[in-house]
N, C-alpha and C positions, 0 to 999 in steps of 0.2 A: 521649596518644601523638601525636607529630608525624606529619602525613601526608607520606609520602615521594614525591618526584618522581624517577622513574627516567630517567637520561640515557644509559644503556647503548645503543649503536647496535642491538644485537640485539633488545632489548625494543622500542625505538622502531619498528624495521622490522616488528615483528609487528602493528603497528596502522596500517600505511600505506595499506591498501586496503579498499574495500567492494565492493558488487556493481555499482558504476558502471563499474569498469574503470580509474578514475583512481587514481593513486598519489601520496600526499603523506605525507612523513615528519614526524611531530611533533617539536618541540624537546624535549619531555619527556612522560612518561606518568605519570599518577596513577591508583592503583588503590585507592581508599578502601574501607573495610569498614564504615563507620558514617556516620550523618548528621553527627556531630560533625566527622569528618575532612573531609567535603564542605564544611562551613561554614568550617573552617580554610583549606582550599585556596582557596575563593572570597575570603576576606578577604585572604590573602596575594597572590592574583592581582590584586585591586583595588588593593592598596597598590603593587604593581609595574606596574600597567597591562598585565598579561599576559593574552593571549587564553586562553580555556578552551572547548574543544569537547567536548560530551558524546558518548559512544558506548556502545552495548550490544553486540549481536552483529554489528554493522556489515554489515547487509544492505541498506543504503540504495542506491538506484539513482541518486542525485543528488549523490553525494560529500558529503552532509550530515554524515556521521559520521567524516570524516577531515580532517586539517589539517596545514599546515606552518607555522602561526603559533601559537606558544605551546604550551599543555598539552593533551594528549588525556586527557580525564577518563573512564576506563573504569568503567562501573557493572555489569560482568558479575557481580561477586560479590554485588550487591544482588538476589539471586534468591529471597528468601523468599516463600512463598505462605502467607498466614494462613488461619485456619479460616473455613469458609463459614458465614454466618448464613442458615440455610435459611428461617427465617420472614421475615426482611427481604429475602432474596434479595440479599445483599451479600457481597463478598469483598475483603479488604485484601491488596495485593501490593506488592512492591518492583519497581523498574523493570527489573531484570535478569532477571525471571522469563520463561521462554519461554511464548509463547502456547499452544503445544500442551499444556504442563504445566498451565497455568491451565484450559484447557478440560477436561482430564481430571479435575482436582480438582473442578471444578463438576459435571461429569457424575456423579461418584461420589456426589454429594448430590442427584441428580435435577434438576440445573439446567444452564443453557446460558449460556456467554459467547458472544454472537452474532457479534462481528467475527471474520472468518476469513481473514486473508491466506494465500495459498497456501503461503508459506514459514513456516508457524506453528511448525515444528520447529526452525527456525534463527533466528527473529526474536523480539524481546522486546516486552513490553508497553510499556516506556519508548519504544522506537522507534515503536510503533503510536500512542502518544499524541503523540509529537513531530511526526509527519506526518499525524495524523488518518487512520490507515490504514483501508482497507476490504478487500473481498474479494468472493467470489461471493455470499455471503448478504446483502451490502449492499443488493441489490435489494429485499429485504423488510425488513431490520432497520436499515438505515442504517449509517453509518460509526462509527468508534470514539467520536467525541464524544458521541453519544447515550447511551453506556453507561458514562460516567465520572461518578460521583457526587461525588467529593471528591479533592483533591490536596494533598500536602505539597510545597512548593517552596522551594528555597534560591535566593534572589535573587543578583544580581551582587555586592551589597554583603556577602553572607554572612548577611543576615537570613533567617529562616525564616517562611514564611506558610502558614497553613492555609486552604484554599479549599473551600467546599461549594456545590454547585449549589442554587439557590433552588427551592423547591417551590410558589412562588406561581403562581396562574393569572392574576393581574392585577398590574401594577406600572407606575406612571407617574413614578417618582422618577428624575429626571436623564436622561441620554442612554441610549438602549437598549443600546449596546455596553458600558456600565459596569454593567449589571444583574448579570451573571454573570462576574466576573473570571476564573473558572476557564477560560472559553473563550478568554482571551487566550493561555493556555499550550498548549492542545491545538491542534496544528497549527503551533506557532511554531518548530519545528525547532531547539529549544535556544537560540534567540536572546534569550529573555526570562527564563529561569530554569532551574534544574536540578530536575527532578521526582525526588523520592526516595521517594515512596509514593503509591499510588493506591487509591481505593475504587471497586470495579466493581459495576455493576448487572447482575444475572443474571435470566434468564427460565426458565420451566418447560421442562424438557427434552422435546422432542417424543417421543411414544410410538413413532412410526415415521416413517421418511423413505424415499421412493423416488426414485431417479434414473433419468433416461432419456437415453441417448445416441442422437441422431437424425441419421443420415447423409443427406447430400444430394449430388446429382451436380453442382450448380452453386452458386456463391456467392450469386447473386441470389435463388435459391429459399430458401436458408438465411436470408438477411436478411429476406425476406418472412415467413418463419415466425416469426422473432423478434418482428416487429410483431404478428402474430396472437396469439402467446403472451402478449405484454404486454397486449393489449387484450381478450382473450377473458374472458367472464364465467364460463365453465365450469371454469377452472383457476385455481389460486392458487400460482404458482411462488415459491420462495424464492430461486432464482437462474436466470438465463438466460445461459449462457456460449456463446462462439463459438470455433471453430478453422477457420482457412482451410486450404488444401491443404498448405502447408508445415508449419504447426503440427500438423495432423492426421497428417502423415507421421512427424514426430518422436514424437508420442504413440503411434502404432501400433507403432513400432519398440521403444518402451520397454516395451510390454505386448502381447506377441503372443498372449496367451491369449484375447483377444476377437476373434471372427471378423467383423471389419468387411468390408463388401462391397468388392471390388477397385476398382469404379468410383466409389466415394465420394470426393468432392473437397472436402467441407466437413462440419462437424459442429456441431450445436447440442446442448448438454448442459443439461438442466433438472433441478431437484429440487423436490419438493413434500412437505410434511408431511402425514401421513395420520392423521386423527383417528379415523375409524371404518372405512369400507368401502374396502379397497384396490382391489377390482375396479371400483368406481365411479370412483375417481381415475384408474386406468389407462385405463378406457374413455373418459373425458373427453379425455385426451391423445391417444388413438388416433383419436378422432373429429375432433379438431382437426388431426391430421396428415393425415387423408384430404382435407382442404381445401387442403393444400399440394401443390406439384408434386414429389412424391417417391414412388417405388415401392420404396424401400429399407427394410428392416425395422429398427426401433430395438432397441437393447440395453437391458435392464432391470438396474438396479443396486439391489437390495433387500437390506436388512440391513447391519449395521455393517461386516462384512468387505468386502462388495462396494462400499460407499460409500468405504471406505478405498482400494480399488483405483481407483475413479474419481478420488479426490484425487491419488493417485500418478500416474495417467495425465495429469492436468492439470498437475501440478507438473513433470513431465518437460520441458515446453516451455521455461520460463525457465531451468531447470537446464542443459539442453543448450546454450541460447543463451549463457549465461554462460561455459560451457566453450569454445565457439567463439570468443567475443570475446577471451578470455584468450590465445589462440594468437598474436594479432597485436599484443600489447602492445609488443614490442621494435621493431616497425616503425612505431609511432605510431598503431596502430589500436585498436579496442575495440568492444564492443557499444554501440549507441546505442538507448536504450529510451524510448518515448514513453508518456504516460498521459493524452493529451487526451481530451475527451469532448464530445459534441454531443447535442442532443435526439434521442432514440432513433430517430425517424422519418428523421433526416438521416444515420444511420450509414452506409448503403450509399453515399450520395453522397460523403461525406467520404472513405471508404476508396477509392472509385474515383478521386477527385481525387489522393490521395496516390500511388496506383499509377501514374497518368499522369505525375506529376512524376518518379517514379523511372525510368520507362521513358524519358522525355525526357532525363534526365541520365545514362542508361546505367549505373545502379547496380542491384545485385541487389535484387529486391523484398523488402520487409520480411516477416518472419514475423508474422502478425497473429492475435491471439487475445484472449480476455478477456471482459469484462463487458458483453456486447452489450445486455442488458436495460436497462442504464443509459446506453446510447449511448457506452460507454467501453471501447474496445479498447486493447490494448497492441500497438505495432508495434516489433519488434526488428530493427534493421539490424546488419550486421557490416561494420565498416570495416577493411580489410586494411592500410591505411597512412594516413599523415597527410593525403595528398591526398584519398583517398576519404572520410576523416572529414569534411573541410571540405565536400565535395559533399553528403554525407548530411545534415549539419547545415543546409545551404542548403535541401534538400528538406523537412526537418522544419520549418524556419522558415516556408516558403511554405505548407506544410500547415496550420500553426497560424494563419496569417492567414486562410485559408479557413475553418477551424474556428470562429474567432471571428466571422466573417461569418455563420455559421449559428447564432449564439447560444451557442457552446460555450465551453470553458475550455482553457487550455494545460496544466493539471495537475489531475487529478481524484482522485489517490490517493497518489502518491509524494512530493508536495511539490515545492519549488523547489530547495532546496539551493544548491550552487555552480554546477551545470551549467545550470540552466534560468533563472537570474535575468536573463539577457540578453533573455529573452522575456517577462518580467513586464510591462514597459511596453507591450507590445502589447495587454494586457488591462486593465491598471489605469491610471486617470487620474493626473495629477500630484497631484490632491487626495487620492486614495486612498493613493498612495505617501507623500505628506506626512503623512497621519494615522498610517500605520504607523511612519514614522520618528519621529514625536512620541512614540508609545507606547514604542518602542524606547529613545529617549533618557530617558524618564521612569524606566523600569525598569533600564536599563543605560547610564547617562550616559557611562561611559568606553568603551563599545563593545567590551567584552572577551568577551562571550558569543557563541560560534559565529561568529567573524569570517569573512566571506565567504558566509555563508548568507543567502539571500533578498535582503537589502539590500546 
């Protein structure tokens, strides 16, 4: 059956935006239901030199999953989750499967899919693979890349390749970057191929997890505790998250059931897996907290229900910020989201620098939250019009220059997409950019895959 390309304006408009706040209307929309249809679409696109941009649930914050050049290839219907191989700890999935559904399917078999983007109930595994997504538990388990064993990919030519990660411990054949071609596609943001199936590595499901919400009166004290928690030998956190005063305010309004102290202006949230004695784990955290400059009592999140409450509490921040940004679309504004990272000891310095820039340019301070244990916060600014957007992007650019001076990165989680590619040359040399362009040309010589993303 021929793969249909929808040209109806209403259908095209349904795929014009993602979480970036940018709006691009595709020239056509393809909604295949089989690998054979994807192959046909790619072959026809190659013949006509037509751009093809992959999309799943379109939760990208970098405009990677929208386009106004060619076809938007929606893989939402590719949502099958295969049976779990409990012995091998593997699961086969299609790219349109939601991360939350994948995690539940694994948990039903006593296993864990470790990557945990906060938007797991809205984002797909294909999107997670496309930008090598991470989340709170990345602190312990690493980003998506580490948990992908195999991929089935449709190339720009329409050819289908099967890629499996090598299990060799030693290999000196050829260049290192050619050892595992699977890694070319993870994090490539749809620019090198279309992922149509993935095999995921799973871990044993922890018997028990406890979360602690630790309030602080000041930001410096909170950042100091992050360093202590990261370096202490007495605790083994699987995440160390941070909320500044603005983020904490949003989260408190979203869940008024937790009696947070009125004078708390920052929050550090941690989780630890409990193998045996819960009291020993809790006492270790409380002892560590005694060394910090805080006299505010922590909140304990114990059990699946309470941990879900904590997740909703954390997810409320990006959700509210997305809503705020959408209000200013007609005036040329939007939410501006960063995902830079620095070595964790430099986090406080980097945040202070960005705040000073915002104050100097007289823009509203960013709502700052996220993965402090990895030195990786999210800063969300709201631009109310096009002029303010330009000023905010200037502040972000100057912040990134400082971040790079500290040994950091301009993007640690959300990828580059279309929005951040102007900042890529700040970090990458012409040699690195040239090598990426060479790989892109080898796999996509016509440049039809995800035009405008990254390069």
